[in-house]
C-alpha positions, -999 to 999 in steps of 0.1 A, spaced: 1 1 -2 13 35 -9 22 59 19 -9 82 5 -35 55 10 -17 49 48 -25 81 54 -57 86 36 -70 54 51 -52 48 82 -53 60 122 -33 61 152 -26 29 168 -15 46 202 -40 68 208 -71 40 197 -81 34 234 -87 2 252 -116 -21 255 -140 -13 277 -129 -22 313 -100 -40 302 -63 -34 297 -62 -45 262 -55 -23 235 -89 -23 216 -81 -39 181 -113 -30 154 -130 -57 138 -133 -61 99 -169 -45 110 -155 -20 131 -129 -14 99 -152 -12 78 -176 14 94 -142 37 102 -132 39 62 -172 44 50 -171 70 79 -138 87 69 -148 83 34 -183 106 40 -155 131 56 -133 134 27 -164 134 3 -182 164 23 -148 183 29 -144 181 -11 -178 193 -15 -172 225 8 -141 231 -5 -159 234 -42 -187 257 -28 -166 282 -12 -135 278 -41 -162 286 -64 -175 315 -44 -140 331 -42 -140 326 -80 -173 348 -87 -163 373 -58 -122 381 -74 -139 381 -112 -165 408 -95 -138 426 -84 -115 425 -112 -142 427 -142 -170 451 -130 -163 491 -115 -198 472 -92 -178 447 -77 -147 473 -70 -171 502 -55 -191 472 -31 -170 446 -29 -136 460 -26 -139 493 -12 -169 491 14 -174 456 21 -140 446 25 -143 435 64 -172 409 55 -154 396 23 -122 390 45 -142 375 75 -158 349 50 -126 337 36 -108 336 64 -137 316 81 -138 292 46 -102 287 52 -105 281 92 -135 254 83 -117 238 54 -85 235 79 -104 217 107 -127 193 87 -91 181 76 -79 179 106 -110 159 116 -108 134 88 -67 126 97 -79 125 139 -111 100 131 -104 69 149 -121 33 145 -148 33 173 -163 -3 193 -199 -12 178 -220 -7 208 -236 -39 223 -268 -29 204 -279 -59 178 -286 -57 150 -324 -60 147 -324 -65 106 -306 -100 112 -326 -123 92 -341 -151 112 -360 -183 97 -393 -181 85 -423 -176 109 -396 -169 141 -388 -141 158 -364 -121 175 -362 -120 212 -340 -111 242 -319 -140 257 -323 -137 289 -291 -130 318 -284 -166 330 -285 -179 293 -254 -159 285 -238 -161 316 -234 -198 309 -224 -193 274 -193 -170 285 -186 -191 313 -184 -225 295 -162 -206 269 -138 -196 298 -138 -219 323 -140 -258 323 -174 -263 345 -193 -241 373 -173 -257 399 -138 -247 381 -121 -226 411 -89 -220 389 -77 -187 375 -81 -188 337 -41 -194 334 -33 -215 361 -11 -246 358 -8 -259 392 -35 -266 415 -40 -256 449 -66 -243 476 -106 -246 453 -83 -253 419 -85 -287 406 -68 -289 374 -91 -314 357 -125 -292 359 -98 -259 352 -98 -236 315 -84 -254 287 -74 -234 255 -91 -268 234 -125 -260 248 -123 -221 242 -144 -211 210 -126 -181 189 -140 -164 161 -119 -158 130 -92 -129 148 -88 -156 173 -103 -138 205 -126 -154 224 -160 -158 206 -181 -143 237 -175 -118 257 -198 -99 287 -195 -69 257 -209 -94 232 -240 -81 211 -241 -116 194 -255 -129 226 -280 -101 236 -310 -115 209 -315 -150 192 -345 -163 171 -373 -180 185 -404 -201 164 -430 -172 168 -457 -190 191 -486 -168 173 -476 -191 143 -459 -224 149 -471 -227 189 -456 -232 218 -428 -255 221 -447 -286 226 -471 -278 197 -439 -266 181 -420 -300 182 -453 -324 173 -457 -309 143 -421 -312 135 -425 -344 144 -460 -352 119 -440 -333 95 -405 -357 97 -418 -389 119 -373 -398 116 -363 -363 127 -362 -374 164 -356 -344 192 -364 -341 229 -368 -315 257 -349 -305 281 -344 -275 304 -320 -254 318 -297 -265 350 -316 -242 368 -352 -251 360 -349 -288 357 -364 -313 378 -340 -343 371 -310 -336 389 -310 -361 415 -332 -387 392 -331 -402 358 -353 -398 329 -361 -428 303 -336 -431 270 -366 -427 250 -372 -390 261 -336 -385 260 -323 -398 298 -299 -415 306 -317 -446 317 -325 -477 300 -348 -493 323 -377 -472 334 -405 -494 336 -440 -484 313 -457 -459 339 -421 -446 349 -420 -435 306 -457 -422 310 -441 -401 340 -411 -390 326 -433 -380 292 -456 -362 311 -431 -339 332 -414 -328 299 -446 -317 286 -455 -294 312 -421 -283 318 -397 -276 287 -368 -248 276 -353 -263 250 -356 -287 218 -329 -306 210 -311 -335 188 -283 -355 194 -259 -366 168 -251 -404 166 -216 -411 162 -198 -434 134 -163 -450 135 -144 -453 104 -115 -474 114 -81 -459 136 -56 -431 130 -16 -439 129 -19 -434 169 -41 -463 172 -72 -441 179 -107 -445 170 -120 -419 135 -148 -407 146 -173 -383 131 -208 -374 146 -240 -371 124 -273 -355 136 -284 -366 102 -281 -403 88 -253 -403 64 -246 -366 68 -209 -356 87 -221 -327 109 -189 -303 105 -161 -292 136 -181 -257 132 -215 -268 140 -204 -290 168 -191 -262 183 -217 -242 180 -235 -268 198 -217 -267 223 -211 -230 231 -248 -224 231 -257 -259 252 -231 -243 276 -217 -280 280 -185 -300 274 -184 -331 255 -167 -350 280 -184 -338 312 -186 -368 336 -217 -374 353 -216 -398 385 -247 -420 399 -250 -392 429 -270 -359 429 -237 -342 429 -226 -348 398 -189 -352 389 -192 -318 367 -215 -291 372 -236 -274 347 -238 -240 346 -271 -227 352 -283 -219 324 -270 -250 306 -285 -276 287 -296 -301 312 -312 -336 311 -309 -357 339 -285 -365 371 -261 -391 349 -266 -379 311 -237 -372 293 -229 -350 264 -207 -369 243 -234 -371 217 -230 -331 213 -273 -321 215 -276 -293 195 -306 -270 205 -330 -266 174 -358 -238 190 -333 -212 196 -311 -199 172 -280 -173 177 -275 -159 140 -246 -136 153 -225 -164 168 -234 -186 137 -220 -153 113 -186 -154 137 -177 -188 132 -181 -193 93 -148 -194 76 -157 -169 55 -169 -134 66 -206 -131 50 -208 -171 44 -240 -183 53 -226 -223 51 -229 -231 86 -265 -214 93 -272 -239 59 -263 -266 74 -276 -255 112 -313 -251 91 -309 -288 73 -300 -304 105 -328 -286 125 -355 -293 95 -359 -253 94 -371 -231 68 -347 -203 60 -357 -193 22 -335 -157 26 -306 -176 28 -304 -194 -3 -293 -228 6 -297 -242 -25 
C-alpha cells in the first residue's frame, strides 16, 4: 500500500484506546474497520464538496472585483471586512475538516444488536435471558461451574482442580482468534425463536415437526437451574440416561417434559471409520444419517448448549461436573458426548462469527438443514 493510502485510510494505533473494562488495546474487527472507512470516506466527500462551494464563491468574488466597477466599489471598498471574514472563515473551516478527517479513529460498535438480522421463516427475535448469556460466556471461559482455578492456572491449589480448569481446546474463538463470547458480546443479546403465534408453543412446535418428519428425532430439556431431574433419571426414550424405566415411569417422564420444557434438541450419532496412525478411533458425528456434522456446527452446539462433550456424570446427585445455571440439562447421569444441538433457539450473530469466510451462510444452512428449519432468505440450495 502506498504512503498516501496509509495516511488517507490509516489511524493512530497508539491513541486508539482500550477495550471497555480491560487493559487490552482495542483492536477493531472487520465490521468496525469497514464502518471506520465508510465514515472517513463520507468526511472526505463532504470536505471536497465544501471546498468546491467555497472555491466557486471565492472565484465569483474575484471575478466581480476585477471585472466590474460595481464589484470594486461595493465588494472591495465598502464591504472588505465582511469579505475578509468570509474568506478567513472558509479557510478555518476547511483546515478544521481536514484535521477531523485525520483525527478520526475506529470506534467500538455498541452492545446493540442489528435487528435487521434475518431469522428463519415464521421465527422472531427475542432478548436472551441474563442466565443464559452468563452460561454461554462462562462455559467458553472455564471447564464447568465448579472450576475454582484462575484462567491461566498451571498448578492445583485450594479450590482449584486442574481437571475442571479452563483449557484452550474448549475456548472457541472467532476469525480474529479472540474469544467468541465476552460480557461485551452483542451477538448474545438476541436470539431467534419460533413465533408462538404462528408455530405454537414448544410442545405444539415439536409435535408439528414430528408429524412432518417422523424420522427427525428430537427431545425436550431444561436449564440446570429449572430442571426437576438434578437427582433423578429420565428414560432414554425421552433423551435421558436410563434404559430400564418401567412403562409407568416412562409415562411420568413424558408428562413431566410436556409440562416443563425450555429446549428442543437433537443428538448426533457417533460413527467410527477405522483408526488413525496412533491407534485412536476415527469418529464422525451425524445428526442426519449419512451426513457428517462439521466441526463448526459441533462447536456451536456445545457453545450455545453451555456444556462440554466430555463432562462425566456420577450416579449421585452431586455430579462429577457441575453445569452452569443456564446450561442445557437432561438428567442426573446424562453425558454430552453426542453433542446435543438446540433447535428451537438460534444465535445468528454467533453463527456469523463461526463462518470460515465473513458473509457466508454455510453454517447457517447446515444448521437449518440439520434442525429441519425453513430459512428461505439464506438461499441454501
